[in-house]
C-alpha positions in Angstrom: 20.9 -7.9 -5.5 21.5 -5.5 -8.3 23.6 -2.4 -7.8 21.1 0.2 -6.6 23.8 2.7 -5.5 23.4 4.6 -8.8 19.7 4.9 -8.2 20.2 6.6 -4.8 20.0 3.5 -2.6 21.2 5.1 0.6 22.9 3.7 3.7 19.7 4.3 5.6 17.7 2.3 3.1 20.2 -0.5 3.2 20.1 -0.7 7.0 16.3 -0.6 7.0 16.1 -3.3 4.3 18.3 -5.6 6.3 16.4 -5.1 9.5 13.0 -5.3 7.9 13.8 -8.4 5.9 15.0 -10.2 9.0 12.0 -9.1 11.0 9.4 -10.0 8.4 10.9 -13.4 7.7 10.7 -14.2 11.4 7.2 -12.7 12.1 5.4 -13.7 8.9 6.1 -17.3 7.7 3.6 -18.4 5.1 1.8 -20.7 7.5 1.1 -17.7 9.7 0.0 -15.6 6.7 -2.6 -18.3 6.0 -3.8 -18.5 9.6 -4.3 -14.8 9.8 -6.5 -14.9 6.7 -9.0 -16.8 8.8 -9.1 -14.2 11.6 -11.4 -11.2 11.7 -8.6 -8.8 12.4 -6.3 -10.1 9.7 -3.1 -9.1 11.5 -1.2 -9.9 14.7 -1.5 -7.0 17.2 1.7 -7.9 19.0 3.7 -7.7 15.7 2.1 -4.3 15.1 3.2 -3.1 18.5 6.8 -4.3 17.7 6.7 -2.3 14.5 5.8 0.8 16.4 8.5 0.1 18.9 11.0 -0.2 16.1 10.1 3.3 15.0 9.0 2.4 11.5 5.8 4.3 11.7 7.8 7.5 12.2 10.4 7.0 9.5 9.0 9.7 7.2 7.6 11.9 9.9 9.6 15.0 11.0 11.3 15.0 14.5 9.0 17.9 15.5 6.2 15.4 15.6 8.2 12.6 17.4 9.2 11.0 14.1 12.6 9.8 12.8 12.9 12.7 10.3 13.8 10.7 7.2 11.8 10.7 3.9 9.3 8.4 2.2 12.2 7.0 0.2 13.3 5.2 3.4 9.8 3.6 3.8 10.2 1.8 0.5 12.6 -0.9 1.6 10.4 -1.6 4.7 7.4 -2.0 2.4 9.3 -4.2 0.0 10.3 -6.5 2.9 6.7 -6.7 4.1 5.6 -7.5 0.6 8.1 -10.3 0.3 6.9 -12.0 3.5 3.2 -11.0 2.9 3.2 -9.4 6.4 -0.3 -8.2 7.2 -0.5 -5.0 9.3 -2.1 -1.6 9.0 1.3 -0.2 8.1 0.4 0.9 4.5 -2.8 2.7 5.5 -1.3 4.3 8.6 1.7 5.6 6.7 -0.5 6.9 4.0 -2.7 8.7 6.5 0.3 10.3 8.1 1.6 11.6 4.8 -1.8 13.1 4.0 -1.6 14.9 7.4 1.8 16.2 6.6 0.8 17.5 3.2 -2.6 19.0 4.0 -3.3 19.0 7.7 -3.3 22.1 9.9 -0.5 22.6 12.4 -2.8 21.7 15.3 -3.9 18.5 13.6 -0.3 17.5 12.9 0.7 18.1 16.5 -2.2 16.2 17.9 -2.3 13.1 15.6 1.2 12.5 14.3 2.8 11.6 17.6 0.0 9.2 18.2 0.6 7.6 14.9 4.3 7.3 15.6 3.4 5.6 18.8 1.3 2.9 17.1 -2.2 4.3 16.7 -3.6 3.0 13.4 -5.1 5.4 10.9 -6.5 5.1 7.4 -7.9 7.0 4.4 -11.5 6.8 3.1 -11.3 7.8 -0.6 -12.8 5.3 -3.0 -16.5 5.5 -3.9 -19.0 3.5 -5.9 -18.1 5.5 -9.0 -14.8 3.7 -9.2 -12.9 6.9 -10.0 -9.1 6.8 -9.5 -9.1 10.6 -9.7 -9.2 11.3 -6.0 -10.8 14.7 -6.5 -13.9 13.3 -8.1 -15.9 12.9 -4.9 -19.6 12.4 -4.2 -19.5 12.4 -0.4 -20.4 15.8 1.2 -19.6 17.8 4.3 -22.3 20.4 5.1 -21.6 23.2 7.7 -23.9 23.2 10.6 -22.8 25.8 13.2 -19.4 24.7 14.5 -19.8 21.2 13.1 -19.8 19.4 9.7 -22.5 16.9 8.8 -21.2 14.2 6.6 -23.1 12.1 4.1 -22.2 9.6 1.4 -20.4 6.2 1.4 -16.8 5.1 1.0 -15.5 1.8 -0.4 -12.3 -0.1 0.2 -11.4 1.7 3.4 -8.3 -0.2 4.3 -8.0 -1.4 7.9 -11.1 0.6 8.9 -12.0 -1.7 11.7 -8.6 -1.2 13.3 -8.1 2.5 12.7 -8.5 5.1 15.4 -8.6 7.9 12.9 -10.2 7.9 9.4 -9.4 10.7 7.0 -12.2 10.9 4.5 -12.4 12.8 1.2 -15.5 15.0 0.8 -16.9 18.0 -1.0 -16.9 20.9 1.4 -18.0 24.4 0.2 -18.0 23.1 -3.4 -14.4 22.0 -3.4 -12.6 18.7 -2.7 -11.5 18.4 0.9 -10.3 16.0 3.6 -11.7 15.7 7.0 -10.5 13.7 10.1 -13.0 11.4 11.7 -12.4 10.0 15.2 -13.4 6.3 15.1 -15.5 6.9 18.2 -17.8 9.0 16.1 -18.5 6.2 13.7 -21.4 3.9 14.6 -20.6 0.2 14.5 -23.4 -0.2 11.9 -21.7 2.3 9.6 -18.8 -0.2 8.9 -19.4 -3.3 6.7 -16.5 -5.6 6.0 -16.0 -6.1 2.3 -14.9 -9.2 0.5 -11.8 -8.3 -1.5 -9.6 -10.4 -3.7 -6.5 -10.1 -1.6 -7.6 -12.0 1.5 -4.5 -11.0 3.5 -5.9 -7.5 3.6 -8.9 -6.0 5.3 -11.3 -3.3 4.0 -14.7 -2.0 4.8 -17.5 0.1 3.3 -18.0 3.2 5.4 -21.4 4.9 5.5 -20.9 8.6 6.4 -24.6 9.5 6.8 -25.2 10.9 10.2 -21.5 11.3 11.1 -20.8 14.7 12.7 -17.3 16.2 13.2 -16.1 19.6 14.4 -15.1 22.1 11.8 -11.6 21.9 13.2 -11.4 18.4 11.7 -11.3 19.8 8.2 -7.8 19.9 6.6 -6.3 23.2 5.5 -8.4 24.2 2.4 -5.4 25.9 0.8 -3.5 22.6 0.8 -6.1 20.3 -0.5 -4.7 19.9 -3.9 -1.2 19.2 -2.5 -2.6 16.7 -0.1 -4.5 14.7 -2.8 -1.4 14.7 -5.0 0.8 13.5 -2.2 -1.7 10.7 -1.3 -1.8 9.5 -4.9 2.0 9.3 -5.3 2.8 7.9 -1.9 0.2 5.2 -2.3 1.5 4.2 -5.7 5.1 4.2 -4.6 4.5 2.0 -1.5 2.2 -0.3 -3.5 5.0 -0.7 -6.1 7.5 -1.5 -3.4 5.2 -4.1 -1.8 4.6 -5.7 -5.2 8.3 -5.8 -6.0 8.8 -7.7 -2.8 5.9 -10.1 -3.5 7.3 -10.7 -7.0 10.7 -11.8 -5.6 9.0 -14.2 -3.2 6.8 -15.6 -6.0 9.8 -16.3 -8.2 11.6 -18.0 -5.3 8.6 -20.1 -4.7 8.4 -21.1 -8.3 12.1 -21.9 -8.6 11.9 -24.1 -5.5 9.2 -26.1 -7.2 10.9 -26.3 -10.6 14.1 -27.6 -9.0 12.4 -30.3 -6.9 9.5 -31.6 -9.0 10.5 -34.4 -11.3 8.8 -35.6 -14.5 10.0 -38.3 -16.9 13.1 -38.7 -14.7 14.2 -35.0 -14.9 13.5 -32.0 -12.7 10.9 -29.9 -14.6 13.1 -26.8 -14.3 15.5 -28.3 -16.8 13.0 -27.9 -19.6 13.4 -24.8 -21.7 9.6 -24.2 -21.8 9.8 -23.5 -18.1 13.3 -22.0 -17.8 12.8 -19.2 -20.3 9.5 -17.8 -18.8 11.1 -17.9 -15.3 14.1 -15.9 -16.6 11.6 -13.5 -18.2 9.8 -13.1 -14.8 13.1 -12.4 -13.1 14.0 -9.7 -15.7 10.6 -8.1 -15.2 11.2 -8.1 -11.4 14.6 -6.5 -11.7 13.2 -3.8 -13.8 10.3 -3.2 -11.4 12.7 -3.0 -8.4 14.9 -0.6 -10.2 11.9 1.6 -11.0 10.8 1.5 -7.4 14.1 2.8 -6.0 14.5 5.3 -8.9 11.1 6.6 -7.9 12.0 6.7 -4.2 15.2 8.6 -5.0 13.5 11.2 -7.2 10.2 11.3 -5.3 10.5 14.9 -4.2 11.8 16.2 -7.6 9.2 18.3 -9.4 7.8 16.4 -12.4 10.4 13.7 -12.4 9.2 12.2 -9.2 5.6 11.6 -10.5 6.9 10.2 -13.8 9.2 7.8 -11.9 6.4 6.7 -9.5 3.9 6.0 -12.4 6.6 4.0 -14.2 7.2 2.0 -11.1 3.5 1.2 -10.5 3.0 0.1 -14.1 6.1 -2.1 -14.2 5.5 -3.6 -10.7 2.0 -4.6 -11.7 3.2 -6.1 -14.9 6.1 -8.0 -13.2 4.0 -9.5 -10.3 1.1 -10.4 -12.5 3.4 -12.3 -14.9 5.4 -14.0 -12.3 2.3 -15.2 -10.5 0.6 -16.3 -13.7 3.6 -18.4 -14.7 3.8 -19.9 -11.2 0.2 -20.9 -11.2 0.7 -22.6 -14.7 3.9 -24.3 -13.7 2.4 -25.8 -10.6 -0.1 -27.6 -12.9 -3.4 -28.7 -11.4 -2.2 -27.8 -7.9 -1.6 -24.2 -9.0 -5.3 -23.7 -9.5 -6.1 -24.7 -5.9 -6.5 -22.5 -2.9 -3.5 -24.3 -1.2 -1.0 -23.0 -3.8 0.7 -19.9 -2.6 1.1 -18.6 -6.2 -2.6 -17.6 -6.1 -1.9 -15.3 -3.1 0.6 -13.4 -5.2 -1.8 -13.2 -8.1 -4.5 -11.8 -5.8 -2.0 -9.2 -4.5 -1.4 -7.9 -8.0 -5.1 -7.8 -8.8 -5.8 -5.9 -5.6 -3.2 -3.2 -6.3 -4.5 -2.9 -9.9 -7.9 -1.9 -8.4 -6.4 0.8 -6.1 -5.0 4.1 -7.2 -4.8 3.2 -10.9 -4.0 0.1 -12.9 -1.2 -0.3 -15.5 -3.3 1.3 -18.2 -4.2 4.3 -16.0 -0.6 4.8 -15.0 0.5 4.8 -18.7 -2.2 7.2 -19.6 -1.0 9.6 -16.9 2.6 9.1 -18.1 1.6 10.1 -21.6 0.1 13.3 -20.3 3.3 14.1 -18.4 5.7 13.2 -21.2 4.0 14.6 -24.3 
């Protein structure tokens, strides 16, 4: 491992990395990952309960709400370990929902929901729409006041872990402004959820139709904090996605090297050929850069301006690193690499999925240009 101390790799992060790596290796061997792909739920509920018992859902939640009281920086190593083992759970979506609550929820909402989330109640965000916008404030769904209630209409796409979530936080236009509203899953008709086919089959997502859903006005986030909440969601999502991709990239490189050092052709292991050696080294260099960017972003996350720059650099580099490592792995595995049984395609699908969520590499670089010049 490279020296991350200069980047702010804390003792807490090191401890969490060690514990999470050990847990994920044990709970998510590749054969189990593939078995879960075939299930409707997509994850092991008993593993999810263990994660809650370990306190990982409360890492970045203040102690006032039954959390551990650390920061989002300490979530990054857990996410990296999960990415390395392709561990499938609603951890990403639930953590993101909790951070949205912390940034924009009312005090009553935080006191009611955050302890439940810490205890293992899954939650998620419903943000994406058919327009494909990565600007989270460009919303078509609406919330219309009707007495003490809000009538919702519109549709959301790629709602992660929607079938498992007890709470869904949806973006809407309320009183002509972008807003967020909490929906109890009990208020969502079963017919309103339609499972989507997404490229990363280790994940689950649904289309959510909001038409006819009614929530109390108290379910609306604090309007004065809407901008802060959307900004927080965007940056947390990209940081955690970057950490997950860095972990997946390391696993992909390990998978490739194992093949290169065992497969023989013309009496030699194929890893001895420079045409395969050099791209593998390039992939490792890209990975090290991505991982360094991830922890630099985690360290500076709360710094005004610098934090956003670091997160966007991390997302762009992590996408580049994982895409390249997976592409090379597919090619190096020859004909087998293009089959469904080759694990390299799982890593390539993971990169493609994250490129579709919260901004691809080009989008991140465009935002960086706006921040730097």
